[in-house]
N, C-alpha and C positions, 0 to 999 in steps of 0.2 A: 822451161817454165812450168810452174805448177798448173794442174788441170783446173783447179778453182782457187780463188782467192778470198780470204776473210778480210775483215777491216783491219786497219793497222793495229798492231799489238804493243801496248806498252811494256810487255815482258820480252820482248824480241831480243834474243841473245846474240843476234847476228850469226855469221858463218861458223863461229866457234860451238854454237849449240850449248847444251847443258851437261855438265859432268855428272853421271848418275852416282849419287852419294859422294860427291867431289870427284877428284882425280885420283883413284886408288889403284893399287896393284896387288893388293891381298897380303903383302908382306911388310915392306917399308912404310908404304902409305895406306893405312887401314881406312875402310869405308866409314864415311860419317865422322871423320876425325878432323880435327883443325888442320893437321898436316895435309890431308887430302884436299880440304877446302883452300888452303894457301897455294897448293899446286894447281888447282883450277884457276885460282885468280891470276897466277902467274902466266897461264896460258890465254887468260882473257875469256874463259868460258863462263857461262852462267852456271849455277849451281842447283842441283836438285838434291833434296836431303829428306829424311824421315823424322817426324817428331812423335814422341811419346810423353805421356803425363804421369808423373810421379805420384805416390801416395799423398803427398803434401801439396799437390797441384803445381808442380814446377815443370816447365816444359824443357824437355832435354832432346838432344839430337841422337836418336838410336832407332834402329830398325826393328829388332826382334822384341817379342813379348817378354822374354827372360834374357838373362845375361850369359847364359851357357855357351854359346857359339864364340862370343867375342871376348868374355871374360873369364870363362871357366867356373861360373857360378850358377846355381839353379834360382837365384833371386829372381822374382817376378817384378817387373819395372812398376806396375801399377799398385803393388803392395808394399814397395820401398820407398823410403823418403830419399830426398836429395843427399842428406847427410849419409845415410845408409849406403848409397851408391858411390859416395865419395872416394872409397878405397879402390874402386875398380878403374881399370885404365883401358883405354883404346889408343893404340899406337904410342904406348908409353906415356900417355897423358890422361887426365881425368876425362870421363865422359863429358862432352862439352853441353852446355846449356844453350838454348836458343839466343839467349842475350850475348853470349860469347860469340856465337856465329855472326850475329848482327854487327857486333863491335868490330870483328875481323874484316868483314866484307865492306861496311861502311858506305854502301851505295854504289860500289864500283861495278858490279854485275848484277843482273836480275837473279831472283831466288824463286825457286819452286819448292814450297813447304808442304810436304805430304804428311798429314795428320794421321796417325794410326789410331783410330778411334776404337776404345773398348766399351765395356759396359756403363762406364761413367761418362757418357756422351754429354750430358748437360753441364758438365764440369769442365769439359775440354774447351768449348768455345770461350767462355769468359777468361780462362787461364791463358789461352793462346792471344786474345785481344789484349790483355794486360802486358804479355810479353813483348808484343809488337809496338807498344805505345811509344810514340815519338821517333820511330824509325822512319827515315825519309827516303830511303832506297826503294827501289822497284822490287816488289814481290807479289806472289800469288798464294793463296792457301788453297790446297786441294785435298781430296779424300776419295777412297773408295766408297765411304759411307755418305749417301746423298743428304743425310740430315745435317752434316756440318756446313756445306755450302749454302743450305737452306737458312741455318742458323745466322750465318754471316749476312745473308741477304736481308733477314729481318732486323738484326741487332747491329750491324756495322756495314751497310751497304757501300760504303766507300772503300772497302777492301775487296781486292780482285779475287774472285772465288772460282775454283774449277772442280770438275768431276773427274776422277780416274776410273777408266773402264777396262775390265779385263776381257780377254778373248773368251773366257768361259761364261759370260753374262748371256743369258737367252735374250731374245727380242723383246718379250713382255717385260722382263725385269729391267732391261736397258731403258725402255720406254718410261717405265715407272720412276726409274732413278733419275732420268733427265728431266721429267716433270717436276719432282720433288726438289731436286738440286737447283734448277734453274741457272745452270753454270754460265759463266762468262768466258770460259775456256774448257777445252777437254784435254785429257792426256790419255791416250788409246794405245792398247798393246799393239805391237808390230804385226802379229798375226792376222789381225783384223783391219789394219790401217787402209787397205785397198778396196774395202767395202763401200757400196753406193751410199750407205747412210752416214759414213764419214764424210764424204764429198759434200752431201747435203748440209751437214752440220757446219762444215767448214765455210760455207757461204755466209754463216751467221756469227761464227765466232773462230778465233785461233785454235789450231789443233797441234799438240805436241805428241810425239810417238816414242814410246819406251819398249824394251831397252835394247839399244842397237850395239851388238858386240863384234860384228865383223863387217868387213868392207862390203860383202854381198848384201847383208841385211840393210846397210846404209844406202847402197844403190836402190834396193827395192822400195824403200820407204820414203826417201826424201822428196819423191814426186807428189806424195799424198799428205804431206805434213808441213806445217809452217816452221816447226824446230823439232830437232831430234835430241833425245836424251840418251847419251852413249856411255860406254865404258870400254876397256880393253882395246881391241882392233877396230872397235866401231868409231872411235875418234875420227874427227875431220882431219884430212891431210893439210899441212900448212903449206 
């Protein structure tokens, strides 16, 4: 049993946890692709994914700031329109939009949507809110940038908001980020998941842990978190 318990979590994915960027293998099922998301759905796992904002304020599902690693182009996502990115493919299919992901999932599993915020912070919140309008499934919006959950608290308090916390964040910066964000859940790096401040936070809100890649990491983290974000050999055994 866990050492401490948070309140019931509306985003609880159950024992299947959350597939990190979907269920991907680096070759056939590319990260943050509709194929990887479909594979996670088939497994019954929740989905964690990354969101970026295009130059024309469209929300796409993509991790990197540029398209080099996944698409072989130096195009910067924030400086490219959705149409300009339309010729790029991820897993032999176009880069998915958030709308396409929502249509695919259709409420079947919970979603953790991590917003990769750039210098256009004030445009990201409204664009993301518009893209989520009408979606009835369970989801939470989270970010390393505490200004985004704060924006949602102020402008859309009905949307569940979270803060992503790195193992590199100092104690003063972590305190400041928590105060500004006022999150309803945390997503904490596995290297610090066993620290006392996590257990204290968990008494007030659910805590997920990222990214679990091995069975040993899973064994070390699952005692300290409400749900695990996994990939590769970190996936739960059936």
